[in-house]
TIZAMI-491806 format. One record per residue (C-alpha): x, y, z; residue in three letters. Coordinates in pm, whole numbers. Example, Ala and Ser with C-alpha at 12.3 -4.5 7.8 and 13.67 -1.06 7.14 Angstrom:
# residues 2
+--------+--------+--------+--------+
!     c1 !     c2 !     c3 ! residu !
+--------+--------+--------+--------+
!   1230 !   -450 !    780 !    ALA !
!   1367 !   -106 !    714 !    SER !
+--------+--------+--------+--------+
END
This chain:
# residues 369
+--------+--------+--------+--------+
!     c1 !     c2 !     c3 ! residu !
+--------+--------+--------+--------+
!    724 !  -1293 !  -2446 !    MET !
!    513 !  -1528 !  -2226 !    ARG !
!    348 !  -1392 !  -1892 !    ARG !
!    188 !  -1546 !  -1643 !    ILE !
!     53 !  -1337 !  -1358 !    GLY !
!    -64 !  -1461 !   -994 !    ILE !
!   -340 !  -1177 !   -844 !    PHE !
!   -405 !  -1147 !   -528 !    VAL !
!   -758 !   -985 !   -413 !    PHE !
!   -878 !   -932 !    -56 !    TYR !
!  -1155 !   -735 !     63 !    ASP !
!  -1304 !   -731 !    396 !    GLY !
!  -1664 !   -804 !    241 !    LYS !
!  -1543 !  -1015 !    -74 !    GLY !
!  -1739 !   -738 !   -320 !    THR !
!  -1522 !   -699 !   -619 !    VAL !
!  -1519 !   -346 !   -725 !    ASP !
!  -1437 !   -172 !  -1047 !    GLU !
!  -1118 !    -73 !  -1018 !    TYR !
!   -989 !   -436 !  -1011 !    LYS !
!  -1155 !   -578 !  -1309 !    ILE !
!  -1018 !   -314 !  -1489 !    TYR !
!   -710 !   -352 !  -1348 !    LEU !
!   -710 !   -700 !  -1477 !    LEU !
!   -838 !   -617 !  -1800 !    LYS !
!   -530 !   -343 !  -1888 !    SER !
!   -328 !   -617 !  -1851 !    LEU !
!   -476 !   -936 !  -2051 !    GLN !
!   -280 !   -864 !  -2354 !    PRO !
!     25 !   -914 !  -2211 !    PHE !
!    -57 !  -1238 !  -2050 !    LEU !
!    -60 !  -1607 !  -2187 !    SER !
!   -181 !  -1655 !  -1831 !    ASP !
!   -359 !  -1588 !  -1500 !    LEU !
!   -407 !  -1728 !  -1189 !    ILE !
!   -599 !  -1593 !   -925 !    ILE !
!   -563 !  -1623 !   -534 !    VAL !
!   -843 !  -1515 !   -324 !    VAL !
!   -755 !  -1439 !     42 !    ASN !
!  -1080 !  -1550 !    253 !    GLY !
!  -1383 !  -1459 !    164 !    PHE !
!  -1585 !  -1329 !   -236 !    ILE !
!  -1961 !  -1273 !   -345 !    GLU !
!  -2082 !  -1510 !   -649 !    ASN !
!  -2130 !  -1197 !   -822 !    ALA !
!  -1784 !  -1105 !   -857 !    GLY !
!  -1620 !  -1433 !   -840 !    LEU !
!  -1838 !  -1462 !  -1210 !    GLU !
!  -1675 !  -1165 !  -1337 !    LYS !
!  -1349 !  -1305 !  -1241 !    LEU !
!  -1371 !  -1620 !  -1470 !    TYR !
!  -1443 !  -1395 !  -1743 !    GLU !
!  -1024 !  -1331 !  -1670 !    TYR !
!   -934 !  -1706 !  -1607 !    THR !
!  -1038 !  -2039 !  -1518 !    GLU !
!   -773 !  -2081 !  -1260 !    TYR !
!   -918 !  -1899 !   -977 !    ILE !
!   -835 !  -2048 !   -597 !    TYR !
!   -991 !  -1973 !   -263 !    ILE !
!   -829 !  -1996 !     28 !    ARG !
!   -828 !  -1897 !    405 !    GLU !
!   -635 !  -1530 !    487 !    ASN !
!   -320 !  -1722 !    619 !    ARG !
!    -54 !  -1501 !    510 !    GLY !
!   -167 !  -1214 !    282 !    ASN !
!    -12 !  -1197 !    -49 !    ASP !
!    287 !  -1424 !     22 !    CYS !
!    141 !  -1657 !    187 !    GLY !
!    -77 !  -1657 !   -168 !    ALA !
!    218 !  -1690 !   -344 !    TYR !
!    389 !  -1954 !   -159 !    LYS !
!    120 !  -2193 !   -205 !    GLU !
!     16 !  -2118 !   -535 !    VAL !
!    460 !  -2135 !   -625 !    LEU !
!    519 !  -2464 !   -409 !    ILE !
!    195 !  -2644 !   -337 !    ASN !
!   -133 !  -2582 !   -536 !    LYS !
!    -28 !  -2569 !   -938 !    TYR !
!    282 !  -2805 !   -899 !    LYS !
!     62 !  -2961 !  -1284 !    GLU !
!    188 !  -2629 !  -1397 !    ILE !
!    509 !  -2612 !  -1644 !    GLU !
!    679 !  -2285 !  -1502 !    TRP !
!    927 !  -2332 !  -1749 !    LEU !
!    697 !  -2256 !  -2052 !    GLN !
!    620 !  -1915 !  -1918 !    TYR !
!    946 !  -1593 !  -1950 !    ASP !
!    826 !  -1359 !  -1639 !    GLU !
!    604 !  -1447 !  -1384 !    ILE !
!    376 !  -1145 !  -1236 !    ILE !
!    315 !  -1133 !   -913 !    LEU !
!     76 !   -892 !   -822 !    PHE !
!   -198 !   -790 !   -568 !    ASN !
!   -521 !   -510 !   -611 !    ASP !
!   -360 !   -245 !   -355 !    THR !
!   -291 !     -8 !   -602 !    PHE !
!   -522 !    178 !   -853 !    TYR !
!   -388 !    164 !  -1272 !    GLY !
!   -261 !    227 !  -1519 !    PRO !
!   -241 !    581 !  -1549 !    ILE !
!    -41 !    486 !  -1829 !    ILE !
!    -74 !    199 !  -2059 !    PRO !
!    135 !    -89 !  -1935 !    TRP !
!    327 !   -139 !  -2293 !    GLU !
!    505 !    150 !  -2214 !    ASN !
!    637 !     -4 !  -1888 !    ILE !
!    701 !   -361 !  -1994 !    PHE !
!    905 !   -253 !  -2265 !    ASN !
!   1132 !    -69 !  -2144 !    GLU !
!   1196 !   -285 !  -1820 !    MET !
!   1278 !   -535 !  -2062 !    SER !
!   1528 !   -338 !  -2193 !    SER !
!   1692 !   -320 !  -1870 !    GLU !
!   1815 !   -682 !  -1883 !    LYS !
!   1697 !   -728 !  -1534 !    LEU !
!   1616 !  -1061 !  -1344 !    ASP !
!   1304 !   -899 !  -1125 !    PHE !
!   1240 !   -556 !  -1117 !    TRP !
!    915 !   -380 !   -949 !    GLY !
!    741 !    -39 !   -941 !    LEU !
!    914 !     95 !   -679 !    SER !
!   1160 !     63 !   -465 !    ARG !
!   1273 !    177 !    -45 !    LYS !
!   1568 !    280 !      4 !    LYS !
!   1756 !    107 !    290 !    GLY !
!   1841 !    291 !    588 !    GLY !
!   1655 !    444 !    929 !    THR !
!   1281 !    528 !    900 !    MET !
!   1134 !    796 !   1133 !    ILE !
!   1091 !    572 !   1365 !    ASP !
!   1390 !    410 !   1449 !    GLY !
!   1332 !    135 !   1237 !    THR !
!   1670 !     -9 !   1035 !    VAL !
!   1554 !   -174 !    716 !    ILE !
!   1737 !   -244 !    349 !    ALA !
!   1739 !   -115 !     32 !    ASN !
!   1418 !   -377 !   -124 !    HIS !
!   1163 !   -342 !   -439 !    ILE !
!    825 !   -258 !   -311 !    GLN !
!    623 !   -617 !   -328 !    SER !
!    228 !   -492 !   -465 !    PHE !
!    384 !   -562 !   -841 !    PHE !
!    717 !   -785 !   -926 !    LEU !
!    813 !   -899 !  -1202 !    VAL !
!   1045 !  -1173 !  -1205 !    ILE !
!   1235 !  -1351 !  -1505 !    GLY !
!   1312 !  -1723 !  -1660 !    ARG !
!   1643 !  -1628 !  -1532 !    SER !
!   1552 !  -1678 !  -1157 !    MET !
!   1237 !  -1855 !  -1162 !    PHE !
!   1406 !  -2177 !  -1297 !    CYS !
!   1706 !  -2141 !  -1044 !    THR !
!   1678 !  -2391 !   -667 !    PRO !
!   1778 !  -2030 !   -521 !    GLN !
!   1370 !  -1909 !   -646 !    TRP !
!   1218 !  -2303 !   -508 !    ILE !
!   1438 !  -2240 !   -108 !    ARG !
!   1347 !  -1930 !    -96 !    PHE !
!    904 !  -1964 !   -141 !    TRP !
!   1056 !  -2318 !    108 !    GLU !
!   1153 !  -2170 !    409 !    GLU !
!    927 !  -1860 !    375 !    LEU !
!    728 !  -1820 !    736 !    GLU !
!    353 !  -1696 !    697 !    TYR !
!    366 !  -1400 !    849 !    PRO !
!    135 !  -1307 !   1093 !    ASN !
!    108 !   -905 !   1076 !    SER !
!    156 !   -643 !    809 !    TYR !
!    499 !   -578 !    913 !    TRP !
!    588 !   -965 !    967 !    ASP !
!    489 !   -968 !    555 !    THR !
!    697 !   -629 !    477 !    VAL !
!   1038 !   -797 !    664 !    LYS !
!    989 !  -1105 !    586 !    ASN !
!    885 !  -1125 !    220 !    PHE !
!    933 !   -792 !     92 !    GLU !
!   1216 !   -715 !    228 !    ILE !
!   1365 !  -1061 !    231 !    ARG !
!   1325 !  -1124 !   -120 !    PHE !
!   1531 !   -828 !   -255 !    THR !
!   1782 !   -902 !      7 !    GLN !
!   1835 !  -1280 !    -96 !    PHE !
!   1769 !  -1298 !   -437 !    PHE !
!   2111 !  -1009 !   -542 !    ALA !
!   2262 !  -1181 !   -274 !    GLU !
!   2251 !  -1490 !   -415 !    CYS !
!   2373 !  -1248 !   -764 !    GLY !
!   2059 !  -1173 !   -986 !    PHE !
!   1982 !   -802 !  -1109 !    ARG !
!   1733 !   -574 !   -982 !    PHE !
!   1563 !   -176 !  -1028 !    SER !
!   1254 !    -50 !  -1040 !    SER !
!   1006 !    143 !  -1246 !    TRP !
!   1096 !    451 !  -1057 !    LEU !
!   1464 !    459 !  -1077 !    ASP !
!   1461 !    424 !  -1416 !    GLN !
!   1252 !    722 !  -1478 !    ASN !
!   1442 !    997 !  -1276 !    GLY !
!   1251 !    916 !   -924 !    GLY !
!   1555 !    851 !   -732 !    GLY !
!   1474 !   1189 !   -554 !    GLN !
!   1169 !   1038 !   -394 !    TYR !
!   1342 !    765 !   -243 !    MET !
!   1534 !    938 !     -1 !    GLU !
!   1653 !    744 !    351 !    ASP !
!   1417 !    808 !    604 !    GLY !
!   1067 !    902 !    446 !    MET !
!    758 !    709 !    421 !    ASP !
!    752 !    456 !    106 !    SER !
!    732 !    698 !   -253 !    PRO !
!    408 !    610 !   -360 !    TYR !
!    303 !    810 !    -37 !    ILE !
!    516 !   1070 !     17 !    ALA !
!    585 !   1198 !   -289 !    PHE !
!    231 !   1024 !   -430 !    ALA !
!    156 !   1345 !   -647 !    TYR !
!    545 !   1387 !   -769 !    ASP !
!    618 !   1074 !   -913 !    ILE !
!    299 !   1068 !  -1125 !    VAL !
!    332 !   1351 !  -1242 !    ALA !
!    699 !   1353 !  -1336 !    GLN !
!    794 !   1019 !  -1353 !    CYS !
!    504 !    848 !  -1550 !    SER !
!    460 !    599 !  -1253 !    PHE !
!    186 !    443 !  -1344 !    PRO !
!     -4 !    330 !  -1053 !    VAL !
!   -132 !    514 !   -767 !    VAL !
!   -146 !    337 !   -389 !    LYS !
!   -492 !    307 !   -187 !    TYR !
!   -279 !    414 !    105 !    ARG !
!   -129 !    724 !    -74 !    ALA !
!   -524 !    838 !    -79 !    LEU !
!   -642 !    891 !    290 !    SER !
!   -691 !   1169 !    524 !    LEU !
!   -380 !   1204 !    643 !    THR !
!   -236 !   1241 !    294 !    ASN !
!   -458 !   1542 !    172 !    TYR !
!   -251 !   1771 !     15 !    ARG !
!   -101 !   1474 !   -183 !    ASN !
!   -427 !   1311 !   -232 !    ALA !
!   -581 !   1625 !   -344 !    SER !
!   -312 !   1718 !   -628 !    LEU !
!   -251 !   1348 !   -740 !    LEU !
!   -658 !   1293 !   -799 !    LEU !
!   -681 !   1680 !   -964 !    ASN !
!   -355 !   1553 !  -1195 !    TYR !
!   -559 !   1217 !  -1286 !    ILE !
!   -868 !   1385 !  -1365 !    ARG !
!   -775 !   1653 !  -1574 !    LYS !
!   -458 !   1538 !  -1750 !    ASP !
!   -471 !   1158 !  -1783 !    THR !
!   -731 !    942 !  -1968 !    ASP !
!   -749 !    697 !  -1609 !    TYR !
!  -1120 !    750 !  -1501 !    ASP !
!  -1131 !    871 !  -1155 !    GLU !
!  -1445 !    749 !  -1081 !    LYS !
!  -1301 !    386 !  -1056 !    LEU !
!  -1117 !    513 !   -711 !    ILE !
!  -1374 !    745 !   -596 !    SER !
!  -1631 !    450 !   -604 !    ARG !
!  -1443 !    242 !   -391 !    HIS !
!  -1293 !    494 !   -124 !    LEU !
!  -1645 !    622 !   -165 !    GLU !
!  -1772 !    235 !    -69 !    ARG !
!  -1494 !    178 !    196 !    MET !
!  -1646 !    509 !    356 !    GLU !
!  -1957 !    379 !    382 !    LYS !
!  -1898 !     92 !    527 !    GLU !
!  -1698 !    243 !    783 !    ASN !
!  -1383 !    138 !    674 !    ARG !
!  -1232 !    376 !    560 !    LEU !
!   -822 !    410 !    669 !    LYS !
!   -653 !    526 !    910 !    PRO !
!   -986 !    766 !    978 !    PHE !
!  -1278 !    812 !    774 !    GLY !
!  -1476 !   1136 !    706 !    ILE !
!  -1828 !   1084 !    891 !    ALA !
!  -1603 !    963 !   1151 !    GLN !
!  -1383 !   1274 !   1186 !    LEU !
!  -1675 !   1478 !   1106 !    GLU !
!  -1890 !   1315 !   1441 !    ASP !
!  -1564 !   1377 !   1662 !    PHE !
!  -1523 !   1748 !   1599 !    VAL !
!  -1908 !   1828 !   1613 !    ALA !
!  -1881 !   1678 !   1959 !    THR !
!  -1587 !   1857 !   2140 !    HIS !
!  -1479 !   2140 !   2173 !    GLN !
!  -1129 !   2204 !   2128 !    LYS !
!   -939 !   1912 !   1882 !    ILE !
!   -567 !   1859 !   1882 !    TYR !
!   -373 !   1621 !   1703 !    ILE !
!   -109 !   1441 !   1891 !    PHE !
!    155 !   1346 !   1666 !    GLY !
!    366 !   1581 !   1461 !    HIS !
!    495 !   1380 !   1165 !    GLY !
!    378 !   1308 !    789 !    GLN !
!     39 !   1198 !    925 !    TYR !
!     -9 !   1471 !   1201 !    GLY !
!     99 !   1719 !    976 !    ARG !
!   -149 !   1556 !    679 !    GLY !
!   -475 !   1553 !    840 !    LEU !
!   -437 !   1934 !    976 !    ALA !
!   -416 !   1971 !    615 !    ASP !
!   -739 !   1815 !    586 !    TYR !
!   -845 !   2007 !    847 !    PHE !
!   -787 !   2391 !    721 !    GLU !
!   -930 !   2230 !    388 !    ALA !
!  -1301 !   2163 !    597 !    ARG !
!  -1254 !   2443 !    741 !    GLY !
!  -1220 !   2354 !   1125 !    TRP !
!   -984 !   2456 !   1383 !    ARG !
!   -747 !   2271 !   1536 !    MET !
!   -596 !   2341 !   1863 !    SER !
!   -207 !   2204 !   1879 !    GLY !
!     -8 !   1927 !   1820 !    PHE !
!      8 !   1663 !   2088 !    VAL !
!    316 !   1502 !   2141 !    VAL !
!    573 !   1308 !   2403 !    SER !
!    846 !   1477 !   2404 !    ASN !
!    793 !   1847 !   2226 !    PRO !
!   1093 !   1986 !   2009 !    GLU !
!    942 !   2336 !   1876 !    ASN !
!    708 !   2597 !   1968 !    GLU !
!    450 !   2448 !   1752 !    GLU !
!    405 !   2110 !   1996 !    GLU !
!    315 !   2077 !   2373 !    ILE !
!    403 !   1838 !   2599 !    GLY !
!    103 !   1558 !   2719 !    LEU !
!    265 !   1661 !   3051 !    GLU !
!    208 !   1974 !   2984 !    ASN !
!   -157 !   1986 !   2766 !    ALA !
!   -488 !   2126 !   2924 !    HIS !
!   -730 !   1923 !   2774 !    ILE !
!  -1061 !   1973 !   2938 !    GLU !
!  -1346 !   1668 !   2962 !    ARG !
!  -1507 !   1881 !   2650 !    SER !
!  -1185 !   1860 !   2403 !    ASP !
!  -1100 !   1581 !   2224 !    GLY !
!   -767 !   1401 !   2060 !    ILE !
!   -757 !   1243 !   1744 !    VAL !
!   -435 !    978 !   1716 !    VAL !
!   -241 !   1049 !   1429 !    ALA !
!     53 !    817 !   1382 !    LEU !
!    156 !    500 !   1232 !    ALA !
!     81 !    153 !   1311 !    GLU !
!    402 !     80 !   1562 !    LYS !
!    364 !    436 !   1710 !    PHE !
!    -34 !    391 !   1807 !    VAL !
!     14 !     47 !   1946 !    ARG !
!    329 !    209 !   2195 !    GLU !
!    110 !    523 !   2342 !    VAL !
!   -222 !    397 !   2344 !    ARG !
!   -239 !    289 !   2665 !    THR !
!    -83 !    620 !   2831 !    LYS !
!   -330 !    835 !   2681 !    LEU !
!   -611 !    584 !   2756 !    GLU !
!   -517 !    567 !   3106 !    GLU !
!   -507 !    955 !   3139 !    ARG !
!   -792 !   1100 !   2946 !    PHE !
!  -1162 !    893 !   2909 !    GLU !
!  -1244 !    718 !   2560 !    ALA !
!  -1506 !    973 !   2440 !    LYS !
!  -1174 !   1182 !   2418 !    ASN !
!  -1027 !    990 !   2203 !    LEU !
!  -1024 !    906 !   1883 !    LEU !
!   -780 !    686 !   1744 !    PHE !
!   -684 !    504 !   1348 !    PRO !
!   -824 !    214 !   1208 !    ARG !
!   -537 !      0 !   1153 !    LEU !
+--------+--------+--------+--------+
END
């Protein structure tokens, strides 16, 4: 089996973390060739490390995120590559840690399924919690495409028609979701590792991505091979704690590869959606703390408050539906109190103006988007 990988690297400081090197090293036995695309800046020391894995490194402006990088490589930059010599193309980025289990298990099982393309996880179509309707799709942080698909006119057509996204949601909508829709409508067969390993129950309509909402369960119960960075946020605290403890005690993966990266992000004030010191400072300087939002993020952050021994005075929402929730219009919040806004990006943008009009900036803590 001859495979070529296209790996997209991005870091705001240009730092190449150890977990990324471990990921590349782990995939080396399964790749005949590798192209690395650097979206934006990279430190010289990190660039030298990447050159140990390939001579093909393309440094570009971060236009269009991952899919913009893939488009340029596949359509423009490396036209001299004879793609027909490969059996599979692997598109993957650096937004996850792993592998938690050997790649050999993954590739062997998925190769036996006779698919045209596959990924590690799938998001079931339907209506999301925020009302957005999405189609069933393979999630794009790790995609494997067979020659039966990438040697067709439809493959070229997809990338030529793809517009460079301007936001994270544009990337999900115009690349991740459309990728599955487009090629499924063309008759190509697809599945995910999670589908093949008993993970259907974790991909329910309306839930967050399975790698966040069920981060611990899919690794411990379904041998999911990677951990997404987003799954380890403080708004997913209980899940993250169980998962890190499991990795530490029950797998061969070095948990320090994860902790060192998270520590660096915390030190650089880039841990999302909230940093540890950021929350500590906010809690210490306010008499009472309220959490705005009672969904998955709000409840997850409340778990973190409980673990830290911090008192949380209540969940504030725009439209209360039960006794646990305090309506914004009826909330008696003093000048000495603070509100931590624990909402997804879309909802933050919807309520930000309303909150800023009613409260002073010192009383509000918004997530890092």
